[in-house]
N, C-alpha and C positions, 0 to 999 in steps of 0.2 A: 534845426529840424524840430526839437522838443519844443522850443518856445512857440513856434508856427502852429504846431498841432494844438498846444494849450490854447492859444488864441482863438483857433477854429472853434474849440469846445466851449470855451466860456462865451465867446461871441455868439454863437449859436443858443446858448442858456439865455443871453440877454435878448435875442430875437425872439424867441418863443416865449410869449407871455404866460404868466402863471394861469390866466384863465384858460388859455389854449390847453395847456398842459392837464389841468383839472378836467377840461371837457372830454379830452382822450381818455383819461383813466377811467371816466365814468361810463364809457361806451361798453356795452355788453359784450363780451366776446363770443364769436362764432362757436357754438357747443361742438362743432365737428372738426373745428381748426386745431392742429397741434400747435402750442406756442413754442415748442422746441424746434419745429421744422426748419426755420431759417437760421438757427445758431451755429455759428462755427465753434465748436467746443471738442475737448479731448474725447478719444474712443475710450470705451469701457477698459479694454484690454491695452496696455502699454508695453513697449519693449524695454528690456532691463539696459539702463546705461550705467557703465562702470563709474564709480564716484569721481575718479581722478580725471574722467573726459568730460564731465559735464559742462563746465563754463567755457573751457578752451575748445570746446567742439561746436559751440553755437555758430561761430563765423562760418566754419566750414559747412553746416548743416544749411544755413542760409544761402550759401553758396549753390550747394546742391539742389536746394528746393527751386531756385530760380532756373536752374539749368537742367531739370527732369525731363527726360525725353517724352515721358507719357504719364498717364494719370496714375497709374499703379505705383511707379518710381516716385513720384511726387508724394503719393499717400503715404508710402513708406518713410520717406524723410519727414513728412509732417508729424506722423507718429513719434518719431524720435525727438522732434523739437518739443512736443507737447511732454514727453518723458522727461526731458530737461526742466522744463517749465514747472511741471506740477510737483516734483521731487523736493521736498522742505528740508531734505537732510536731518530730521529729527522724528523719531517714531511718534511722540505724542501729537505733534502737529499733523503728521500724515494721517494718524488716526482720526484727528477733528475734522480733517479734510474729507475723508471717507464718509464719516457720519454726516456732515453737511450736504455731501452729494446725495446720500441717501434721503434726506429729508426734503432737499429740492426735488428730486425724482418722485418723491410721495406727495408733492405740492404742500409741504409744510414749510412755506416760504419764511414765515418768522422764525422758526427754528433755525432754519439755515442759515438766515442773517446773523442771528445771535451766535452761532458756533463760528462763523466767519470773521464776525467782528472780534470775537476773543482771539482768533489766531492773528488777527492783525494787530491787537494790541500787544500780543506777546512778541510777534515778529513782523514789524511794519514793513520791512524791506523785502518780504516774501510777496512777489508780485501777484502770482496765481491767486492768493487769497482775495486781492482786490478784484482780480478779473472774475472770479466766481461770485463775488458779492453783487458786482455789476451786473451779471447775467440774472442772478435772483430778483434785484431790482427790477430789471427789465421784464422779468415775468410777471412781476406784481404791477407792471406799468407805471411804476415810480421811476419817470425818466430823469428828474433832477438829480437824485442819488445815483442811479445807473452811470450817468455822464460824469458826475464828479469821480466815481470809482474808476471809470475809463482814463480820466485825466490821470489818475494816480499811476494806472498801467503804463501808460505811454511815455511817462516821465521816466520810468524805468526800464521799458523796453519800447522804443518807437517802432520796432518790427512787428509788433505783436498783431498778426494778421485777425485774430478773432476779436480783439478790442476794436480794431478798426471796422471791421464787418458789424460788429455791435453798434458802433457809433452811426454807421449807415443806416441799420434798421431804425434806431431811434429818430434820426432825422428824416426818414421817411414817415414815421408814425406822427410827428409833429408838423409834416407838411413842408418841410426845407429840403425839398429835391435837390438844389444845387449842392449844398454840403454833403447830402447824401451820396451823390454822384463822387464827389471829391474823396470821401472816406473810401468808397469802394474802389475807386482807380488807385488810391494809395496802397490798399490792401492788395490788389492785384500787382501792382509794381514790384512788390516784395514776394508774392506767391501767385505766379502767373496762372497756375492750373486750379486756385482755389475754386470749390465747387459752387456752381449757383451764380458765380459773379458775372460772367459773361452776358446773362440774360438780365440781371439787375442793371447792368451798366448799359445795355443796349436800349432798354426800356427807358430809363431815366435821361439818357443823353438824347433821345427823341423829344421827351418832354422839358429838358432844360434848354437845349441847343436846336431843337428843330431837325427834321429829317434832311438828308442831303439831297440836293436835286440833281 
């Protein structure tokens, strides 16, 4: 599974020419649009997960996520998964992550990237630092670096629905609807009630595969 996801990401990088990526990056954003609107990201308030339950609890949580009977139940499980992912188990790293989040919220993307890069250098196996940096690169419209970081996330956690959703957004931005649809479908396979995915998949399915007659 991991190697296939990596192939999808890097083949997409090759397919999207540098000129196309540059042209997209130079498009002036809609001043009324919220660049965070479509992102799948952790909530501001996360539940506490006992330290001993963190890693051994993930498989159970993903099972519960897939079986959740309603949106509220699914969201509660999603929040617990984010709580596991975002805890570095180190006070210094947690503090740097908090400061990087504030910098990104303040749109000081360069500062956020420097902080996240420092975390990655100290703790390269901390998956969520790669995911947060991918998000910041996406907000900067630096899709090449965003996709490289997404590849690192999916190597560590192929079930990362946030990274898969982000990959889909980037593929849409560069005009690769087929790979965007594949990424969204994979995210929904993992998290059937992931907010906003049904409409995205429906729209892209009609564009890529045509309407059912």
